[in-house]
Each structure stands twice: as structure tokens, then as C-alpha cells.
C-alpha positions in Angstrom: -37.5 -11.5 24.9 -35.7 -13.7 22.4 -33.6 -16.7 23.3 -30.0 -16.5 21.9 -26.8 -18.4 22.3 -25.7 -15.9 25.0 -29.0 -15.8 26.9 -32.3 -13.9 26.6 -32.2 -10.7 24.7 -34.8 -8.1 23.7 -35.8 -8.2 20.0 -33.9 -5.1 19.0 -30.7 -6.4 20.7 -31.1 -9.8 19.1 -31.2 -8.2 15.6 -28.0 -6.4 16.2 -24.8 -8.0 15.0 -21.8 -7.9 17.3 -18.5 -7.1 15.6 -15.9 -9.8 16.2 -12.3 -8.7 16.4 -9.8 -11.4 15.4 -6.1 -11.4 15.4 -6.2 -11.0 11.6 -8.5 -8.0 11.6 -6.5 -6.3 14.3 -3.3 -6.8 12.4 -4.9 -5.5 9.2 -6.2 -2.4 11.0 -2.7 -1.6 12.4 -0.7 -2.5 9.2 1.3 0.6 8.1 -0.2 0.7 4.7 0.6 4.4 4.0 4.3 3.8 5.0 4.6 0.9 2.6 2.8 2.9 -0.2 5.2 5.8 0.3 8.2 3.5 0.1 6.9 1.9 -3.0 6.3 5.3 -4.7 9.8 6.5 -3.8 11.4 3.2 -5.1 9.3 3.3 -8.3 10.3 7.0 -8.9 13.9 6.1 -8.4 13.8 3.3 -10.9 12.1 5.6 -13.5 14.6 8.3 -12.6 17.5 5.9 -13.4 15.9 4.9 -16.7 15.7 8.6 -17.6 19.4 8.9 -17.5 20.0 10.3 -14.0 23.7 10.1 -13.1 26.4 11.9 -11.2 29.3 13.2 -13.4 32.2 15.5 -12.9 30.1 18.4 -13.8 27.2 17.5 -11.5 23.9 15.6 -11.6 22.1 14.9 -14.9 18.9 13.2 -15.9 15.6 14.6 -17.1 13.4 13.5 -14.2 16.0 14.6 -11.5 16.6 18.0 -13.0 12.9 18.7 -13.7 11.7 17.6 -10.3 14.3 18.9 -7.8 13.7 21.9 -5.6 15.4 25.2 -6.2 14.5 28.9 -6.0 15.2 30.0 -9.6 12.9 27.4 -11.1 10.1 28.3 -8.7 10.5 32.1 -9.0 11.2 32.3 -12.8 9.2 29.4 -14.2 6.6 29.2 -11.4 7.1 25.5 -11.2 5.6 25.1 -7.7 5.1 21.4 -8.1 8.8 21.1 -7.2 7.9 21.7 -3.6 6.3 18.2 -3.7 8.2 16.3 -6.3 11.6 16.9 -4.7 10.5 14.8 -1.7 10.2 11.7 -3.9 13.5 12.0 -5.8 16.8 10.6 -4.6 20.3 11.2 -5.8 21.8 7.6 -5.7 21.2 4.2 -4.3 22.8 4.9 -0.9 20.5 8.0 -0.6 17.3 6.2 -1.2 18.4 3.1 0.8 19.1 5.1 3.9 15.9 7.2 3.6 13.7 4.1 3.0 15.1 2.3 6.0 14.5 5.3 8.1 10.9 5.7 6.8 10.2 2.0 7.3 11.2 1.9 11.0 9.7 5.3 12.0 6.5 4.6 9.9 5.9 1.2 11.5 6.0 2.9 14.9 4.0 6.1 14.2 1.4 5.1 11.7 -0.4 2.5 13.9 -0.2 4.9 16.8 -2.0 7.8 15.2 -3.9 6.3 12.3 -3.3 6.3 8.5 -5.0 9.6 7.7 -3.2 11.5 10.4 0.1 9.8 9.4 -0.4 10.9 5.8 -1.3 14.4 6.9 1.8 14.7 9.0 4.0 13.3 6.3 3.0 15.7 3.5 2.8 18.7 5.8 6.4 18.0 7.0 7.5 17.5 3.4 6.3 21.0 2.5 7.7 22.4 5.7 11.1 20.8 4.8 10.9 22.4 1.3 10.3 25.8 3.0 13.3 25.3 5.2 15.5 24.2 2.3 14.7 27.3 0.3 15.0 29.6 3.4 18.5 28.4 4.1 19.8 27.8 0.6 17.5 29.0 -2.2 20.1 28.6 -4.9 21.1 25.0 -4.1 18.7 22.3 -5.5 17.5 19.8 -3.0 16.1 16.3 -3.4 15.1 13.5 -1.0 12.4 12.4 1.5 14.5 13.3 4.6 12.6 16.5 5.4 9.3 14.6 5.6 11.0 11.8 7.6 12.4 14.3 10.1 8.8 15.5 10.5 7.7 12.0 11.2 10.5 11.7 13.8 9.3 15.0 15.4 5.7 13.8 15.5 6.8 10.4 17.0 8.6 12.2 19.8 5.5 14.2 20.6 3.4 11.0 20.7 6.0 9.1 22.8 6.2 12.0 25.3 2.4 12.1 25.6 2.2 8.4 26.2 5.0 8.6 28.8 7.5 6.6 26.7 11.0 7.8 27.7 12.6 9.6 24.8 16.2 8.5 25.6 15.7 5.0 26.7 13.4 4.3 23.7 16.2 5.4 21.3 14.3 8.4 19.8 16.6 10.9 21.5 19.8 9.3 20.3 18.3 8.9 16.8 17.7 12.6 16.7 21.2 13.5 17.9 22.8 11.2 15.4 20.8 12.7 12.5 21.6 16.3 13.7 25.3 15.5 13.9 25.1 13.9 10.4 23.3 16.9 9.0 25.9 19.3 10.4 29.0 17.3 9.3 28.1 16.1 5.8 28.7 18.9 3.3 25.8 18.2 0.9 23.1 17.7 3.5 20.3 20.2 3.4 20.1 21.4 7.0 17.2 23.7 6.3 15.2 20.8 4.9 15.7 18.7 8.0 15.0 21.6 10.4 11.9 22.7 8.5 10.5 19.2 8.3 11.2 18.5 12.0 9.4 21.5 13.3 6.6 20.9 10.9 6.2 17.4 12.3 6.4 18.7 15.9 3.5 21.1 15.2 1.4 18.4 13.4 2.2 15.8 16.1 1.0 18.3 18.8 -2.2 18.8 16.9 -2.9 15.1 16.4 -2.2 14.4 20.1 -3.8 17.4 21.9 -6.6 18.2 19.5 -7.3 14.9 17.8 -6.8 12.4 20.7 -7.3 14.4 23.9 -10.2 16.7 22.8 -11.7 14.5 20.1 -11.3 17.4 17.5 -9.9 15.2 14.7 -11.0 17.6 12.0 -9.2 20.5 13.8 -6.0 18.4 14.0 -6.1 17.7 10.3 -6.8 21.4 9.7 -3.6 22.3 11.5 -1.6 19.9 9.3 -3.2 21.5 6.2 -2.4 25.0 7.6 1.3 24.0 8.1 1.4 22.9 4.5 -0.3 26.1 3.2 2.0 28.4 5.2 5.0 26.4 4.1 4.1 26.6 0.4 3.4 30.3 0.8 6.7 30.9 2.6 8.5 28.9 0.0 7.1 31.1 -2.9 8.0 34.3 -1.0 11.6 33.1 -0.3 12.1 31.9 -3.9 10.9 35.1 -5.4 13.0 37.2 -3.0 16.3 35.4 -3.5 16.2 33.3 -6.6 15.0 35.4 -9.6 17.4 35.3 -12.5 20.1 33.3 -10.8 21.5 29.9 -11.6 21.3 27.0 -9.1 24.6 25.6 -7.9 25.5 22.2 -6.4 23.0 19.8 -5.0 21.9 18.9 -1.5 20.0 15.9 -0.1 
């Protein structure tokens, strides 16, 4: 036995180092780094977008980055520019658009990311983004769409699954009324992409269920991530099918967010 500051310990135990958790280390582990990174990327892209000449005129939106990155069926089906399924989620139409989306991402991300972990959070976000793109093309393949709201609706869906699993009341916590307000907003504002919001929300519900029931309850973390990847793959495949079916040779009209 070896004498130590905490009493007599065997030689093997004495050689082991005990990890000390401090307030600083706990705070660092729960800091929503992915959320802040996504916000920073969206803001940076918006600034670059503005410097490229993006603007709203009487004839519609203009600007190299905005036009080359938005989501619409004709560009995907004719030019095979599948990257638009991703880039559209990081573009925003104007200052009010990005301000609202980044505030929403900030508050939802600060609640969800520490609860499920950074890797799961990132997987849910991008799977929901692709699911939102699929929904946007499914509902309106000829109307270009931009914005992070599809992915953010997915985060809200996943957060509701996590809250329900941890017995946090949906309505008293404010999640229920937040969803209702956003649904009403989506239905009443003319240039809102309802398909993007619905697709992202259901993608987030599926991914949230996988993270909670497979990753947390059953310890099958790899399976939970696999479900998120599967949602993304199915969404991309569905988007391509829908774009080819309804967008070939046609000209996009309008713009939704």
C-alpha cells in the first residue's frame, strides 16, 4: 500500500490520476461552440454576399453569390448544381432575415447543443437543412429559396423531442407557443417557404428521436448518427428526383425565405 493525501492506496491506484472537474471545465464542455460557429459562418457569408452586389430591386433579387447559391429546381435539374441544397441554408435575403434567423438559432442552439452534445447537434442541424431543402423543392420547385430557417425548424423539432423525453412541459416551457407562432408566421407571410419549414421540422423530429432513443437510452450513438446521415441522404435523393420531375427547362420565379 502507498500513503497518499487521501489515505492508503494500492500502487496501481496511486499511479492513476483523478480528473478534476472545475466550474471552468464544465462551462467549456457545455459551451455551444457549434451554434456560435454556425452563426459566425452565416454572418460572414451575408457580409460577403453584400459585397458581391446582392440587393432587392423592382425586378427581384440580384447579386452573384445570392443567385449562384440559392435553391431552385431548374438549376439543380438542368445544371446539376447539387451544392445548392447546402449553400441555400447559409444565404439570407436582407438584414431582417438574417437577424431573425440568427436570434432564433442562438436561443435554440444554447438549449439544445449542451443537452445532446456538439456532434449530435451538428448532425441534426445539417440533416434538417437537407430535409428543409427537400421540402422546399417538393412544395415549390420553381421558386428559389434561401435561409437557415429549415435547419432551425429541425433544431426546434429535436428540442421538443428532448424536452418531452426529459419530462419538460412543452407548453409551460414556451416551446409549444414558439412552434405555433412560427407556423402562423409561415402561413400568413407570402414569401415564406412553408415546405422548407415543414421538411426541416420533420427531419429534426426524426433525428431528435434517434439521438434520444438510440443514442442516449440504448447507448447506440453510432446508430443515432447513422439515422441523421440517412435523413440527409434520403432528402438529397428526394430533392434531385423532385427537381428533375418538375423543374427541367423552366425559369425560376420569385423568391422565398
